[in-house]
C-alpha positions as CSV (number, residue, x, y, z in Angstrom):
1,M,0.0,0.0,0.0
2,L,2.8,2.4,0.9
3,A,4.6,1.7,-2.4
4,A,1.4,2.5,-4.3
5,G,1.1,5.8,-2.4
6,V,4.7,6.7,-3.2
7,A,4.2,5.8,-6.9
8,V,1.1,8.0,-7.1
9,I,2.9,10.9,-5.4
10,A,5.9,10.5,-7.8
11,A,3.6,10.5,-10.8
12,L,1.7,13.6,-9.7
13,T,5.0,15.4,-9.0
14,K,6.3,14.5,-12.4
15,A,3.1,15.6,-14.1
16,A,3.0,18.9,-12.2
17,G,5.9,20.4,-14.2
18,P,4.4,20.5,-17.6
19,V,1.0,21.5,-16.1
20,L,2.4,24.4,-14.1
21,F,4.9,25.7,-16.6
22,G,3.1,24.8,-19.9
23,G,6.2,25.1,-22.1
24,R,7.6,28.2,-20.4
25,Q,11.1,28.4,-19.2
26,P,11.5,28.8,-15.4
27,P,13.1,31.9,-14.0
28,R,16.9,32.0,-14.2
29,Q,17.4,31.5,-10.4
30,V,15.0,28.6,-10.3
31,S,16.7,27.0,-13.3
32,G,20.1,27.2,-11.6
33,V,18.7,25.5,-8.5
34,L,17.1,22.8,-10.6
35,E,20.3,22.1,-12.4
36,L,22.2,21.6,-9.2
37,S,19.5,19.6,-7.4
38,A,20.0,16.3,-9.3
39,P,23.7,15.9,-8.8
40,S,23.4,16.9,-5.1
41,L,20.6,14.4,-4.5
42,L,22.6,11.7,-6.3
43,A,25.7,12.4,-4.2
44,A,23.5,12.3,-1.0
45,L,22.1,9.0,-2.0
46,V,25.5,7.5,-2.8
47,L,27.0,8.7,0.5
48,T,24.0,7.5,2.5
49,Q,24.2,4.0,0.9
50,V,28.0,3.8,1.3
51,F,28.5,5.0,4.8
52,T,25.3,3.8,6.7
53,A,24.0,0.5,7.8
54,G,20.6,1.2,9.3
55,P,21.0,4.0,11.8
56,Q,24.7,3.4,12.2
57,L,27.6,5.1,10.4
58,V,30.0,2.5,9.1
59,L,33.3,2.4,7.2
60,D,33.5,-0.9,5.4
61,A,34.2,-2.4,1.9
62,R,31.8,-0.1,0.2
63,A,33.9,2.9,1.2
64,V,36.9,1.2,-0.4
65,G,35.0,0.7,-3.6
66,L,33.8,4.3,-3.6
67,S,37.4,5.5,-3.0
68,A,38.7,3.3,-5.8
69,A,36.0,4.6,-8.2
70,A,37.0,8.2,-7.3
71,L,40.6,7.5,-8.1
72,A,39.6,5.8,-11.3
73,L,37.6,8.9,-12.3
74,L,40.5,11.2,-11.5
75,A,42.6,9.0,-13.8
76,R,40.0,9.5,-16.5
77,V,39.1,5.8,-16.8
78,P,36.0,5.2,-18.9
79,P,32.7,4.6,-17.0
80,L,32.7,0.8,-17.5
81,G,36.3,0.7,-16.2
82,V,35.3,2.8,-13.2
83,M,32.6,0.3,-12.3
84,L,34.9,-2.6,-12.7
85,V,37.6,-1.0,-10.6
86,A,35.1,-0.2,-7.9
87,A,33.6,-3.7,-8.0
88,A,37.0,-5.4,-7.8
89,A,38.2,-3.1,-4.9
90,T,35.0,-3.8,-3.0
91,A,35.3,-7.6,-3.6
92,L,39.0,-7.6,-2.5
93,A,38.1,-5.6,0.7
94,R,35.3,-8.0,1.5
95,A,37.5,-11.1,0.9
96,T,40.1,-9.9,3.5
């Protein structure tokens, strides 16, 4: 039941944009905030998933994988390579 409620709210939120704006561009200040909101929400989701286990803060193999991915990105490795590096680093950290 909760999932259905969340799905309905998500659909209504998604439909509200075209209904409210009707093809008009949002003001410049709003547009800037909207452009920055997706990357910041993604970063928050990644950090929450990596550094928490329930209500506890943890530092485990997931942090090793995220660090390896960050280093691979800095080395300009292609996205598939970044995922492979992160997966391998996480697997090695879990194996030890």
